[in-house]
ZASETOR-383298 format. One line per field, with one value per residue: chain; residue in three letters; x, y, z of N, C-alpha, C, CB in turn; residue number from 1. Coordinates in steps of 0.1 Angstrom, whole numbers, plus 5000, padded with zeros to 4 digits. Atoms other than C-alpha are relative to their C-alpha. Glycine has a CB too. Example, Ala and Ser with C-alpha at 12.3 -4.5 7.8 and 13.67 -1.06 7.14 Angstrom:
2
unit <- A|A;
code <- ALA|SER;
n.xx <- 5009|4991;
n.yy <- 4988|4989;
n.zz <- 5000|5000;
ca.xx <- 5123|5137;
ca.yy <- 4955|4989;
ca.zz <- 5078|5071;
c.xx <- 5009|4992;
c.yy <- 5012|5011;
c.zz <- 5000|5008;
cb.xx <- 4990|5004;
cb.yy <- 5000|5005;
cb.zz <- 5012|4986;
pos <- 1|2;
! end
This chain:
217
unit <- A|A|A|A|A|A|A|A|A|A|A|A|A|A|A|A|A|A|A|A|A|A|A|A|A|A|A|A|A|A|A|A|A|A|A|A|A|A|A|A|A|A|A|A|A|A|A|A|A|A|A|A|A|A|A|A|A|A|A|A|A|A|A|A|A|A|A|A|A|A|A|A|A|A|A|A|A|A|A|A|A|A|A|A|A|A|A|A|A|A|A|A|A|A|A|A|A|A|A|A|A|A|A|A|A|A|A|A|A|A|A|A|A|A|A|A|A|A|A|A|A|A|A|A|A|A|A|A|A|A|A|A|A|A|A|A|A|A|A|A|A|A|A|A|A|A|A|A|A|A|A|A|A|A|A|A|A|A|A|A|A|A|A|A|A|A|A|A|A|A|A|A|A|A|A|A|A|A|A|A|A|A|A|A|A|A|A|A|A|A|A|A|A|A|A|A|A|A|A|A|A|A|A|A|A|A|A|A|A|A|A|A|A|A|A|A|A;
code <- MET|LYS|LYS|THR|ILE|PHE|ILE|VAL|GLY|ALA|GLY|LYS|GLY|LEU|GLY|ASN|ALA|ILE|GLY|ARG|LYS|PHE|GLY|ALA|ASN|ASP|PHE|ARG|VAL|VAL|LEU|MET|ALA|ARG|ASN|ALA|GLU|ASN|LEU|ASN|ALA|TYR|GLU|GLN|GLU|PHE|LYS|ALA|GLU|GLY|ILE|GLU|VAL|TYR|THR|LYS|ILE|ALA|ASP|ALA|ALA|ASP|ASP|SER|VAL|MET|SER|LYS|ALA|LEU|ASN|GLU|VAL|VAL|ALA|GLU|TYR|GLY|THR|PRO|ASP|VAL|PHE|ALA|TYR|ASN|VAL|GLY|VAL|THR|LEU|PRO|ASP|PRO|MET|GLN|ASP|GLY|GLY|ILE|SER|THR|SER|VAL|LEU|ARG|GLU|ARG|TYR|GLN|VAL|ASP|VAL|VAL|GLY|ALA|TYR|ASN|CYS|ILE|ARG|GLN|ILE|ALA|THR|GLU|ASP|PHE|ALA|LYS|LYS|ASN|GLY|SER|ILE|LEU|VAL|THR|GLY|GLY|GLY|LEU|ALA|MET|TYR|PRO|SER|ALA|GLU|TYR|LEU|PRO|LEU|SER|MET|ASP|LYS|ALA|ALA|LEU|ARG|ALA|MET|VAL|GLY|ALA|LEU|HIS|PRO|VAL|MET|LYS|GLU|LYS|GLY|ILE|PHE|LEU|GLY|ILE|LEU|THR|VAL|CYS|ASN|VAL|ILE|ALA|ALA|GLY|SER|SER|CYS|ALA|PRO|ASP|ILE|LEU|ALA|GLU|LYS|TYR|TRP|GLN|GLN|TYR|SER|GLU|ARG|LYS|ASP|TRP|GLU|ILE|ILE|CYS|GLN;
n.xx <- 5014|5005|5011|5012|5008|5013|5003|5014|5000|4990|5004|4989|4993|4993|5001|4990|4986|4996|4997|4987|4989|4998|4996|4986|4993|5002|5013|5011|5010|5014|5007|5015|5008|5013|5001|4992|4993|4989|4991|4993|4990|4989|4993|4991|4989|4991|4992|4991|4989|4993|5005|5010|5013|5013|5010|5013|5011|5005|5007|5001|5013|5008|4992|5001|4992|4986|4995|4999|4988|4988|4998|4996|4986|4992|5000|4992|4987|4996|5001|4990|4991|5004|5013|5002|5013|4999|5014|5007|5007|4994|5007|5006|5015|5004|5011|5013|5009|5004|4988|4998|5009|4994|4997|4987|4991|4999|4993|4986|4994|4998|4988|4988|4997|5004|4993|4987|5001|5003|4988|4991|5005|4998|4986|4992|5001|4988|4990|4995|4992|4988|4991|4997|5006|5003|5013|4998|5012|4998|5008|5001|4998|5013|5002|4996|5004|5013|5005|5015|5002|4998|5004|4999|4986|4994|5005|4995|4986|4998|5004|4990|4988|5003|5001|4987|4993|5005|4997|4986|4994|5007|4994|4986|5000|5001|4989|5004|4998|5011|4997|5008|4992|5009|4997|5005|4999|5006|4992|4998|4986|4995|5005|4992|5006|5001|5001|4987|4996|5008|4996|4987|5004|5006|4989|4994|5008|4999|4986|4996|5010|4997|5011|5013|5004|4991|5007|4994|5006;
n.yy <- 5001|5014|5005|5005|5011|5003|5015|5004|5014|5003|5012|5007|5008|4993|4985|4994|5003|4990|4987|5001|5000|4987|4992|5003|4993|4985|4995|4997|5010|4997|5012|4998|5012|4997|5001|4989|5006|5007|4990|4994|5009|5000|4988|5000|5010|4994|4990|5006|5005|4988|4997|4989|5007|4994|5009|4994|5009|5000|5012|5002|5005|4989|4992|4986|5000|5002|4988|4989|5003|4997|4986|4994|5003|4993|4986|4999|5005|4998|5011|5011|5005|5014|5004|5015|5005|5014|5003|5012|5009|5013|5011|5010|4999|5013|4999|5005|5003|4988|4992|4988|4990|4989|4989|5003|4997|4986|4994|5003|4993|4986|4999|5006|4994|4987|4992|4998|4991|4987|4994|4997|4988|4988|4997|4998|4986|4994|4999|5013|5003|4991|5006|5013|5009|5014|5006|5015|5007|5014|5009|5014|5011|5005|4994|5009|5014|4998|5010|4998|4997|4986|4996|4985|4996|5004|4991|4987|4999|5000|4987|4990|5003|4995|4985|4995|5002|4991|4986|4997|4991|4987|4993|4998|4988|4988|5000|5007|5014|5008|5014|5009|5011|5012|5009|5014|5009|4994|4990|5004|5003|5013|5003|4994|4987|4993|4986|4993|5003|4992|4986|4998|5000|4987|4990|5003|4994|4985|4995|5003|4995|5008|5010|4996|5011|5009|5011|5007|5014;
n.zz <- 4995|4999|5008|4992|5005|4995|5001|4997|4996|4990|4992|4993|5010|5011|5000|4990|5005|5011|4993|4993|5010|5005|4989|4997|5010|4997|5004|4991|5002|4996|5000|5002|4998|4994|4986|4994|4989|5006|5005|4989|4996|5011|4999|4988|5004|5010|4993|4992|5009|5006|5014|5000|5004|4998|5003|5005|5002|5014|5003|5015|5004|5003|5009|4995|4988|5004|5007|4990|4992|5009|5001|4987|4998|5009|4995|4988|5002|5013|5010|4996|5010|5002|4994|4999|4997|4994|4995|5006|4991|5003|4994|5009|5002|5004|5009|4994|5010|5007|5002|4992|5004|5008|4991|4994|5011|5002|4988|5000|5012|4996|4992|5007|5013|5002|4991|5005|5011|4995|4994|5011|5008|4992|4997|5012|5004|5006|4990|4997|5011|4999|4990|5005|4990|5002|4995|4999|4996|4996|5007|4995|5010|5005|5013|5010|4995|4993|4991|4997|4985|4999|5013|5002|4999|5012|5011|4998|5002|5014|5005|4995|5008|5013|5000|4999|5012|5010|4997|4998|5011|5000|4989|5003|5009|4992|4991|4988|5001|4995|5000|4991|4994|5001|4989|5003|4989|4988|4995|4985|4997|5004|5013|5011|5002|4987|5001|5002|5014|5010|4998|5008|5014|5002|5001|5013|5011|4999|5003|5014|5010|5012|5004|4995|4991|4994|4995|4989|5000;
ca.xx <- 7798|7783|7762|7728|7709|7671|7660|7623|7618|7641|7642|7664|7673|7684|7671|7693|7723|7722|7721|7750|7771|7765|7768|7802|7812|7803|7767|7739|7712|7674|7655|7618|7592|7557|7564|7575|7585|7608|7623|7631|7649|7669|7678|7693|7713|7727|7737|7754|7775|7785|7763|7744|7708|7673|7640|7606|7573|7562|7539|7544|7509|7495|7509|7498|7513|7545|7548|7542|7569|7594|7587|7592|7626|7638|7628|7646|7677|7680|7680|7696|7725|7711|7676|7669|7635|7635|7598|7579|7553|7571|7545|7534|7499|7489|7464|7428|7398|7390|7426|7439|7415|7420|7419|7450|7467|7460|7471|7504|7510|7506|7533|7557|7555|7534|7550|7584|7573|7558|7590|7612|7591|7593|7630|7642|7643|7667|7684|7688|7702|7727|7741|7744|7720|7714|7681|7685|7657|7655|7642|7636|7645|7608|7608|7626|7616|7579|7561|7523|7528|7541|7520|7515|7552|7562|7541|7552|7589|7587|7569|7594|7623|7607|7601|7637|7651|7629|7636|7673|7683|7658|7673|7708|7702|7694|7725|7707|7716|7687|7694|7679|7695|7677|7678|7675|7680|7666|7678|7692|7725|7745|7727|7745|7722|7728|7720|7756|7764|7735|7745|7780|7763|7742|7774|7790|7761|7762|7800|7803|7771|7776|7750|7714|7709|7730|7719|7726|7722;
ca.yy <- 8667|8634|8614|8602|8570|8566|8530|8521|8489|8492|8461|8437|8418|8433|8468|8476|8457|8480|8510|8497|8491|8525|8541|8525|8542|8577|8579|8596|8570|8576|8546|8544|8519|8516|8509|8539|8517|8496|8527|8542|8511|8510|8546|8540|8509|8529|8558|8535|8523|8559|8561|8593|8581|8595|8578|8584|8566|8556|8530|8517|8503|8538|8559|8593|8585|8573|8603|8627|8609|8612|8648|8655|8636|8653|8687|8679|8660|8670|8649|8615|8600|8565|8552|8516|8499|8468|8461|8429|8407|8374|8353|8320|8318|8281|8275|8271|8259|8285|8299|8331|8360|8388|8413|8396|8398|8435|8443|8425|8440|8475|8469|8448|8466|8497|8510|8506|8523|8552|8558|8555|8580|8604|8601|8602|8640|8664|8670|8633|8629|8658|8638|8607|8590|8553|8535|8499|8474|8441|8414|8377|8344|8336|8359|8332|8301|8307|8288|8282|8284|8319|8328|8366|8370|8351|8372|8404|8397|8389|8422|8441|8425|8434|8470|8475|8459|8480|8513|8508|8522|8550|8560|8556|8582|8606|8598|8577|8541|8517|8482|8451|8426|8392|8371|8333|8320|8327|8359|8347|8343|8314|8315|8323|8353|8365|8401|8412|8394|8411|8445|8440|8433|8464|8484|8466|8476|8512|8515|8498|8511|8483|8454|8463|8429|8411|8376|8360|8322;
ca.zz <- 7346|7357|7333|7343|7338|7342|7350|7347|7365|7395|7417|7437|7405|7372|7376|7407|7392|7362|7385|7406|7374|7360|7394|7399|7367|7381|7368|7387|7390|7389|7399|7388|7400|7414|7450|7471|7501|7479|7463|7496|7506|7473|7478|7512|7498|7469|7491|7515|7485|7476|7445|7438|7435|7432|7430|7413|7415|7380|7365|7329|7329|7326|7297|7312|7346|7331|7308|7337|7358|7329|7324|7361|7363|7332|7346|7379|7367|7331|7299|7307|7289|7292|7296|7306|7303|7325|7329|7322|7337|7340|7357|7341|7327|7327|7299|7312|7293|7267|7269|7284|7283|7259|7288|7303|7269|7266|7302|7297|7262|7277|7303|7282|7249|7248|7279|7264|7232|7251|7270|7239|7220|7249|7257|7221|7219|7201|7234|7240|7205|7210|7240|7218|7242|7246|7251|7264|7268|7286|7263|7267|7250|7248|7218|7199|7220|7228|7255|7259|7297|7292|7262|7269|7278|7247|7224|7241|7241|7204|7197|7219|7200|7167|7177|7188|7157|7135|7153|7158|7123|7126|7160|7147|7120|7148|7168|7194|7201|7207|7218|7235|7258|7251|7283|7276|7311|7346|7361|7395|7413|7400|7366|7333|7332|7368|7375|7377|7344|7326|7341|7325|7292|7295|7301|7271|7248|7261|7257|7223|7206|7181|7181|7184|7202|7227|7237|7271|7269;
c.xx <- 4996|4990|4989|4993|4986|4997|4986|5000|5011|4995|5012|5008|5008|5000|5011|5014|5004|5004|5013|5012|5003|5004|5014|5009|4996|4987|4991|4989|4986|4992|4985|4993|4987|4999|5009|5008|5013|5010|5008|5011|5012|5008|5010|5012|5010|5009|5011|5012|5007|4995|4990|4987|4988|4990|4987|4990|4995|4993|4998|4987|4991|5009|5001|5008|5015|5006|5002|5013|5013|5002|5005|5015|5009|5001|5010|5015|5006|4998|5010|5009|4996|4986|4998|4985|5001|4987|4994|4993|5004|4993|4995|4985|4995|4987|4988|4991|4995|5012|5000|4991|5007|5003|5014|5010|5002|5007|5015|5007|5003|5013|5012|5004|4996|5007|5014|5000|4997|5012|5011|4996|5002|5014|5008|4998|5012|5011|5007|5010|5014|5010|5004|4994|4998|4988|5002|4988|5003|4990|5000|5001|4987|4996|5004|4996|4987|4995|4985|4998|5002|4996|5000|5014|5007|4996|5006|5015|5003|4996|5010|5013|4999|5000|5014|5008|4996|5004|5015|5006|4994|5007|5015|5003|5000|5011|4997|5002|4988|5003|4992|5010|4990|5005|4994|5001|4994|5009|5001|5015|5003|4996|5010|4995|4997|4999|5013|5006|4992|5003|5013|4996|4993|5011|5008|4993|5001|5014|5003|4991|5001|4988|4987|4994|5012|4992|5008|4994|5001;
c.yy <- 4985|4997|4994|4989|5000|4985|4998|4985|4997|4988|4993|4992|5008|5015|5007|4996|5009|5013|4999|5001|5014|5010|4999|5007|5015|5005|5004|4990|5004|4988|5003|4987|5004|5001|5010|4994|4993|5010|5007|4991|4999|5012|5000|4990|5007|5011|4995|4995|5012|5003|5011|4995|5009|4990|5008|4989|5001|4986|4999|4995|5011|5011|5015|5001|4999|5012|5012|4998|5003|5015|5006|4997|5008|5015|5001|4996|5002|4988|4989|4997|4986|4998|4985|4997|4985|4996|4988|4992|4986|4988|4990|5001|4986|5001|4994|4997|5013|5009|5012|5011|5011|5012|4998|5004|5015|5007|4997|5007|5015|5001|4996|5007|5015|5010|5004|5010|5015|5007|5003|5012|5013|5004|5004|5015|5005|5001|4987|4996|5008|4994|4986|4989|4986|4996|4985|4993|4986|4991|4986|4989|4994|5007|4991|4986|5001|4988|5002|5003|5015|5007|5016|5005|4996|5009|5014|5002|5000|5014|5010|4999|5006|5015|5005|4998|5009|5015|5003|5008|5014|5009|5003|5012|5013|5002|4993|4985|4993|4985|4992|4989|4988|4990|4986|4991|5008|5011|4998|4998|4986|4996|5007|5014|5006|5015|5008|4997|5008|5015|5003|5001|5013|5011|4998|5006|5015|5005|4998|5006|4993|4992|5005|4989|4993|4989|4993|4986|4994;
c.zz <- 5000|4990|5008|4992|5007|4999|5004|5002|5010|5008|5004|4990|4991|5001|5009|4996|4989|5007|5007|4990|4995|5011|5003|4990|5000|4993|5011|4996|5004|4999|5000|5001|5006|5015|5008|5012|4995|4995|5011|5005|4990|5001|5011|4997|4991|5007|5009|4992|4993|4987|5002|4994|5004|4996|4995|4998|4986|4997|4985|4995|4996|4992|5006|5013|4998|4994|5010|5009|4992|4999|5013|5003|4990|5004|5012|4998|4986|4991|5004|4988|4996|5006|4999|5003|5004|5006|4992|5010|4997|5006|4990|4999|4995|4992|5007|4988|4994|4998|5009|4995|4992|5008|5006|4989|4998|5012|4999|4988|5004|5008|4993|4988|4998|5009|4996|4988|5004|5006|4989|4992|5008|5003|4988|4994|4993|5011|5003|4988|5000|5010|4995|5010|4996|5007|5000|5006|5004|4992|5006|4989|4995|4987|4989|5003|5008|5008|5002|5014|5002|4987|4999|5000|4987|4988|5002|4998|4985|4994|5005|4992|4986|4999|5001|4987|4989|5002|5001|4989|5000|5011|4997|4991|5008|5010|5013|4998|5008|4999|5010|5005|5002|5010|4998|5012|5012|5005|5015|5002|4996|4985|4990|4997|5014|4999|4997|4986|4990|5001|4992|4985|4996|4998|4987|4988|5000|4995|4985|4989|4987|4996|5006|5010|5006|5007|5011|5001|5014;
cb.xx <- 4991|4995|5006|4990|5007|4989|5009|4991|5002|5002|4991|4995|4990|4995|4987|4997|5000|4988|4989|5001|4996|4987|4991|5002|4997|5012|4993|4995|5004|4994|5003|4997|5008|4990|5003|4990|4992|4996|4992|4990|4994|4994|4990|4993|4993|4992|4990|4994|4994|5014|4993|5006|4999|4999|4996|5002|4989|5011|4986|5011|4994|4994|4995|4986|4995|5002|4990|4987|5000|4998|4986|4992|5002|4994|4986|4994|5001|5015|5002|4993|5015|5010|4989|5009|4991|5012|4991|5010|4984|5014|4988|5004|4996|4998|5002|4994|4987|4990|5000|5015|4993|4990|4989|5001|4995|4986|4994|5002|4991|4988|4998|4997|4993|4984|5000|5006|4989|4989|5007|5001|4985|4992|5006|4997|4997|4996|4994|4989|4993|4996|4993|5015|4987|5013|4988|5013|4990|4998|5004|4988|5008|4989|5008|5016|5011|4989|5007|4993|5010|5016|4986|4992|5007|4996|4984|4997|5008|4991|4986|5003|5004|4987|4992|5008|4998|4985|4993|5008|4999|4985|4999|5006|4989|4987|5004|4985|5013|4986|5015|4988|5006|4999|4996|5007|5014|4997|4994|4992|5002|4995|4986|5000|4987|5012|4994|5010|4998|4985|5002|5009|4991|4991|5010|5002|4986|4997|5010|5001|5002|5012|5004|4990|4990|5010|4997|4999|5008;
cb.yy <- 5008|4997|4990|5012|4986|5009|4992|5005|4991|5013|4991|4992|4991|4995|5004|4996|4985|5002|5002|4987|4990|5005|4997|4985|4994|5007|4990|5015|4986|5012|4991|5007|4989|4990|4986|5010|4990|4991|5011|5003|4985|4999|5012|4995|4988|5006|5009|4988|4990|4997|4987|5013|4986|5014|4991|5008|5002|5002|4999|4991|4992|5007|5001|5004|4989|4988|5004|5000|4986|4993|5007|4994|4985|5000|5005|4991|4986|5004|5005|4988|5001|4990|5008|4994|5002|5000|5013|4992|5002|5001|5005|4986|5011|4991|4992|5011|4992|5007|5004|5004|5006|5004|5001|4986|4994|5006|4994|4985|4999|5004|4991|4985|4992|5001|4993|4987|4996|4999|4990|4988|4998|4999|4987|4990|5009|5013|5006|4990|5003|5014|4999|4997|5006|4992|5004|4998|5001|4998|5000|4998|4989|5003|5014|5001|4994|5005|4999|4987|4991|5002|4996|5007|4994|4985|5001|5004|4989|4989|5004|4997|4985|4995|5004|4993|4985|4999|5004|4986|4993|4999|4993|4987|5000|5000|5014|5002|4995|5003|4998|4994|5003|4994|5006|4995|4996|4990|5015|4988|5003|4990|5006|4991|4999|4996|5006|4995|4985|4998|5003|4988|4988|5004|4998|4985|4995|5004|4992|4985|5015|4991|4986|5002|4990|5007|4989|5008|4991;
cb.zz <- 4992|5014|4989|5001|5001|4993|5010|4988|4988|5009|4992|5011|4993|4987|5005|5014|4995|4990|5011|5008|4989|4993|5012|5000|4986|4995|4991|4999|5006|4991|5013|4987|5008|4995|5005|5006|5008|4989|4992|5012|5002|4986|5002|5012|4994|4988|5008|5008|4990|5000|4994|4992|5006|4992|5012|4987|5010|4990|5007|4996|5011|5013|4986|5002|5010|4991|4989|5009|5005|4987|4997|5011|4999|4985|5004|5010|5004|5000|4986|5004|5005|5006|4992|5010|4987|5010|4999|4992|4998|5005|5009|5004|4991|5012|4987|5009|5006|5008|4985|4999|5012|4989|5011|5004|4987|4999|5012|4998|4988|5009|5013|4997|4989|5002|5014|4995|4990|5011|5010|4990|4997|5013|5006|4989|5013|4994|5013|5001|4987|5004|5013|4998|5004|5005|4992|5009|4988|5015|4985|5008|5007|5011|4998|4999|5008|4991|5013|4996|5008|5003|4998|5012|5012|4996|5001|5014|5007|4993|5006|5015|4999|4994|5012|5012|4995|4999|5013|5000|4987|5003|5013|4993|4990|5008|5003|5003|5007|4993|5003|4993|5014|4986|5014|4988|5003|5011|4998|5003|5015|5009|4997|4988|4992|5010|5012|5010|4997|5003|5015|5003|4997|5013|5012|4998|5002|5014|5009|4998|4999|5002|5005|4989|4993|5011|4989|5013|4991;
pos <- 1|2|3|4|5|6|7|8|9|10|11|12|13|14|15|16|17|18|19|20|21|22|23|24|25|26|27|28|29|30|31|32|33|34|35|36|37|38|39|40|41|42|43|44|45|46|47|48|49|50|51|52|53|54|55|56|57|58|59|60|61|62|63|64|65|66|67|68|69|70|71|72|73|74|75|76|77|78|79|80|81|82|83|84|85|86|87|88|89|90|91|92|93|94|95|96|97|98|99|100|101|102|103|104|105|106|107|108|109|110|111|112|113|114|115|116|117|118|119|120|121|122|123|124|125|126|127|128|129|130|131|132|133|134|135|136|137|138|139|140|141|142|143|144|145|146|147|148|149|150|151|152|153|154|155|156|157|158|159|160|161|162|163|164|165|166|167|168|169|170|171|172|173|174|175|176|177|178|179|180|181|182|183|184|185|186|187|188|189|190|191|192|193|194|195|196|197|198|199|200|201|202|203|204|205|206|207|208|209|210|211|212|213|214|215|216|217;
! end
């Protein structure tokens, strides 16, 4: 029976590269993102490459909407073997007089951290544990090398990294692997952290189930 991966944060960069890597290894791929038009285009691309793919509209900024979408894909495609959270607001936030507003900090934290926690809590079921499921999260080098220009993202990636590090042993006791891929360079073709390179590291972390954190410099 084919294994299944759910990817929250499908996109032309890393999200779809992860899907292609796992799809090439005979996984069913469920791509989840906010934009229906983009998802339809991704679905056609994956099908043309011979990958079994499905899509679902979902928004990590809203816990109830995200939870509903997860419930629906589990009901339709079953408990996944792998769950990937590849969501983050990566825009710079140049400091203005008075600093960045607290409302912006809250909005970004919801997407970057709370959304991940909400998904992890919902996915880490007994059925997922019985399948020795893996939860993989995309982190960032700003967790270790913060920047004032990217203040919300620096704060959020640090919190995300801390959360994964803290929960890794808890999940391990249940038979679930929880890991983070910390990306310390731009995600672009030609970079040391190009999407295909990162997708390989996602596969490595899934296959080895060893280190809770892999760092791409």
